[in-house]
C-alpha positions in Angstrom: 132.2 112.3 -69.6 132.0 114.6 -67.2 136.0 114.4 -66.3 136.7 114.9 -69.7 134.7 118.3 -70.1 135.6 120.0 -66.9 139.4 119.7 -68.3 138.7 120.9 -71.7 136.9 123.9 -70.1 140.3 124.4 -67.7 143.8 126.1 -68.3 146.4 123.0 -68.6 148.5 124.5 -66.1 145.6 124.8 -63.3 145.1 120.8 -63.6 148.8 120.4 -62.0 147.7 122.2 -58.4 144.4 120.0 -58.4 146.7 116.9 -58.8 149.4 118.0 -56.5 146.7 118.6 -53.7 145.1 115.2 -54.4 148.4 113.3 -53.7 148.9 115.5 -50.8 144.9 114.7 -49.4 145.7 111.0 -50.2 147.3 109.3 -46.6 150.3 108.1 -46.6 150.7 104.4 -45.3 153.0 104.2 -42.4 155.6 100.9 -42.3 153.3 99.0 -39.9 150.6 99.1 -42.5 152.6 97.5 -45.8 154.6 95.1 -44.0 151.1 93.6 -42.1 149.4 93.9 -45.8 152.6 91.7 -47.3 151.9 89.1 -44.3 148.1 89.3 -44.9 149.0 88.4 -48.6 151.4 85.7 -47.9 149.4 83.9 -45.3 146.3 83.8 -47.9 149.1 82.5 -50.3 149.8 79.7 -48.2 146.2 78.5 -47.3 145.6 78.7 -51.0 148.8 76.6 -52.0 147.5 74.2 -49.4 144.2 74.1 -49.8 144.8 73.1 -53.6 147.1 70.5 -53.0 144.4 68.6 -51.1 142.5 68.9 -54.0 144.7 67.6 -56.5 144.8 64.5 -53.8 148.1 64.8 -52.6 147.6 67.1 -49.1 149.2 65.9 -45.9 145.9 65.6 -43.5 148.1 63.9 -40.4 150.5 67.2 -40.6 147.6 69.2 -39.6 145.6 67.2 -37.6 148.5 66.9 -35.6 148.8 70.7 -35.2 145.5 71.2 -34.5 145.4 68.8 -31.8 147.7 70.9 -30.5 145.9 74.2 -30.7 142.1 73.7 -30.2 141.4 77.5 -29.4 142.8 77.9 -33.0 141.0 78.0 -36.2 142.3 75.4 -38.9 143.0 77.8 -41.3 145.2 79.0 -38.6 146.5 75.7 -37.5 148.0 74.8 -41.2 149.6 78.6 -41.4 151.5 77.4 -37.9 151.7 74.2 -38.8 153.4 75.0 -42.3 155.2 77.7 -40.7 156.2 75.9 -37.5 155.6 72.5 -37.7 156.8 71.6 -34.1 155.1 74.6 -32.5 153.6 73.6 -28.8 152.1 76.9 -27.7 152.5 80.3 -29.8 151.5 84.2 -28.5 152.1 87.1 -29.5 154.2 90.4 -27.7 151.5 91.1 -25.4 150.5 87.4 -24.2 154.2 86.6 -23.8 155.0 89.7 -21.7 151.4 89.1 -19.4 153.9 86.0 -18.4 157.2 87.8 -17.7 158.1 86.3 -20.8 160.2 88.0 -23.8 160.5 87.0 -27.9 164.2 86.9 -28.8 165.7 89.7 -30.6 167.0 87.5 -33.3 163.4 86.0 -33.6 161.5 89.1 -33.7 162.5 88.8 -37.7 161.1 85.5 -37.8 157.4 85.4 -36.5 154.4 82.8 -37.0 152.0 84.9 -38.8 148.3 84.1 -38.4 144.9 85.6 -39.3 143.0 87.4 -36.5 139.4 88.5 -37.1 138.7 92.4 -38.1 135.8 94.5 -38.0 133.3 92.8 -39.3 131.4 95.0 -42.5 128.4 94.6 -44.7 128.2 94.0 -48.7 126.4 95.8 -51.1 124.0 92.3 -51.3 123.3 93.1 -47.5 125.4 90.5 -46.3 127.8 90.4 -43.6 131.7 90.0 -44.2 134.7 89.4 -42.1 138.0 91.7 -41.6 140.7 89.6 -41.0 144.6 91.3 -40.2 148.0 89.7 -39.5 148.8 88.9 -36.4 152.3 87.8 -35.2 152.9 85.2 -32.9 155.9 83.0 -31.8 156.5 79.6 -30.2 158.0 78.9 -26.9 161.7 78.3 -28.4 162.0 82.0 -29.9 161.5 83.2 -26.2 163.4 83.8 -23.1 161.7 80.6 -21.7 163.6 78.4 -24.5 165.5 76.9 -21.8 162.7 76.5 -19.2 161.6 72.7 -18.9 158.2 72.2 -20.0 156.0 70.2 -18.0 155.1 66.5 -19.5 152.0 65.9 -19.2 150.5 62.4 -18.7 146.9 61.2 -17.8 145.3 58.7 -16.0 143.0 56.2 -17.9 140.0 56.0 -16.4 140.6 60.0 -15.7 140.5 60.6 -18.8 137.9 58.3 -19.5 135.5 59.7 -17.1 135.9 63.5 -18.7 135.3 61.7 -22.0 131.7 60.8 -20.9 131.4 63.4 -18.8 128.3 65.7 -20.3 128.3 63.7 -23.3 125.3 64.5 -25.3 123.8 60.9 -25.3 124.6 58.4 -22.2 127.4 55.9 -23.0 126.0 52.1 -21.9 128.2 48.9 -21.4 126.7 46.2 -22.6 128.0 42.6 -23.3 127.3 42.5 -27.2 127.0 44.9 -29.6 124.2 44.7 -32.4 126.7 45.6 -34.9 130.2 42.9 -35.1 133.6 44.0 -35.3 133.3 47.2 -33.5 134.1 48.5 -30.0 131.2 50.9 -29.4 128.2 51.9 -32.0 126.0 54.6 -31.3 122.2 53.3 -31.2 119.9 55.5 -32.9 116.6 53.6 -31.3 118.2 53.7 -27.2 119.9 57.4 -28.5 122.9 55.8 -26.6 126.4 55.2 -27.3 126.8 51.7 -26.3 130.2 50.3 -25.4 131.3 46.5 -25.4 132.4 45.2 -21.8 136.1 43.7 -21.4 138.1 46.0 -23.5 141.0 48.0 -21.8 141.2 51.9 -21.4 142.6 53.1 -24.4 140.6 50.7 -26.9 137.6 52.2 -25.1 138.8 55.8 -25.3 139.4 55.5 -29.2 135.9 53.6 -29.8 134.0 56.1 -27.8 135.9 59.2 -28.9 134.5 58.3 -32.9 130.8 57.3 -31.9 130.8 60.9 -29.7 132.3 62.5 -32.8 129.7 60.8 -35.0 127.1 62.7 -32.3 128.8 65.9 -32.0 128.9 66.0 -35.8 125.4 65.4 -36.6 124.3 67.9 -33.9 126.0 70.2 -35.5 125.5 69.7 -39.2 121.7 68.7 -40.0 123.2 67.2 -43.1 125.6 65.1 -41.6 126.0 61.3 -42.6 127.9 58.8 -41.5 128.3 57.3 -44.8 129.9 60.2 -46.4 131.2 62.4 -43.3 132.6 59.7 -41.3 136.0 60.6 -42.2 135.7 63.8 -40.2 134.7 61.8 -37.3 137.4 59.5 -37.4 139.8 62.8 -37.8 138.3 64.0 -34.4 138.8 60.8 -33.0 142.3 60.8 -33.8 142.9 64.6 -32.7 141.4 63.7 -29.2 143.7 60.7 -28.6 146.7 63.1 -30.0 146.1 65.5 -27.2 145.9 63.1 -24.6 148.8 60.7 -25.5 146.3 57.6 -26.5 148.2 56.0 -28.5 147.2 56.7 -32.3 149.3 53.3 -33.7 146.0 52.2 -35.0 144.5 55.0 -37.1 145.2 55.4 -40.5 145.5 59.5 -41.5 147.4 58.7 -44.9 143.8 57.6 -47.1 142.3 60.6 -45.8 144.8 63.0 -47.8 142.3 61.9 -51.0 139.1 62.5 -49.8 139.5 66.3 -51.3 140.8 65.2 -55.0 138.5 66.9 -56.9 136.0 69.1 -54.7 136.4 72.6 -54.6 139.5 73.7 -52.5 137.9 77.3 -51.7 134.6 75.9 -50.2 134.5 72.0 -49.4 137.8 71.8 -47.8 137.7 74.7 -45.7 134.0 73.7 -44.7 135.1 70.0 -44.1 138.0 71.6 -41.8 135.7 73.7 -39.7 133.3 71.2 -39.0 136.0 69.0 -37.8 137.3 71.6 -35.5 134.2 72.8 -34.7 133.7 69.0 -33.2 137.0 68.4 -31.7 136.9 72.2 -29.6 133.4 71.0 -28.3 134.4 67.1 -26.8 137.7 68.7 -26.2 136.3 71.7 -23.9 134.3 69.0 -22.0 137.2 66.9 -20.9 138.9 69.9 -20.1 136.5 71.2 -17.9 135.9 68.2 -16.5 139.6 67.3 -15.6 139.9 71.2 -14.3 142.4 72.3 -16.8 142.7 75.8 -17.4 143.4 77.2 -20.9 147.4 78.1 -20.6 147.3 74.5 -19.6 145.6 73.4 -22.1 147.4 75.1 -24.6 150.5 73.4 -22.7 149.8 70.2 -24.5 
């Protein structure tokens, strides 16, 4: 109402200059700001689509897990974005990251960036809670750079080295036993002993798969007070699979497709992202312990 009264009291011819002045004061956005906003909206649209696919029961969990296993330092959301745009990506970096290694982005590839979301400034909402702004970032995989013709190292790990790294600094002891309290399994977490019990006589890959599953359950329960193996055990299954994928342990015995429908009917904006974050955090922590034990650098780990 106040705005209407003011307009009536002033001559119409004076209103135009005020409007022009207001328009002049409004800062004009730069081309890169318009581009970043467009990329950010497209990234969120991609995530919404994938989240809804899982809530409808026809997502592709293996595609996500395979990508996340190669990018443990990237968030679950960014792993999805990388996988959706460049499924075969092995090692991505922005302009500065590649330039610091003496590598350039190919001119024809600059039009085809992989868009991920990077955290910006935090802000406080009206209710007092803290929010997080994100902005779009352009990254590029090796084939999009001048390093595309360089031979990429093929990394393989000794079985004993992998097992040693897996149990190194474990949150609970690992003990070899003749028989397990639960039949049909190669390893089990015993709450009374607060230890992972491993059946003797298995080969190294089987031990890695069994122990990684139990350690994933332990890690998830430590990260989340309400964790239940009965209802959330699929998360540990996924973490174990990612660890095997990352370190070249055969995954033929995993049936990841059964996880595609786990989130059917669940909230695509809450339940699915939260579960992915749980899985990623557990995977990142176990992988971090293994990498430190094996003396891997961050760059070295990114190459796998």
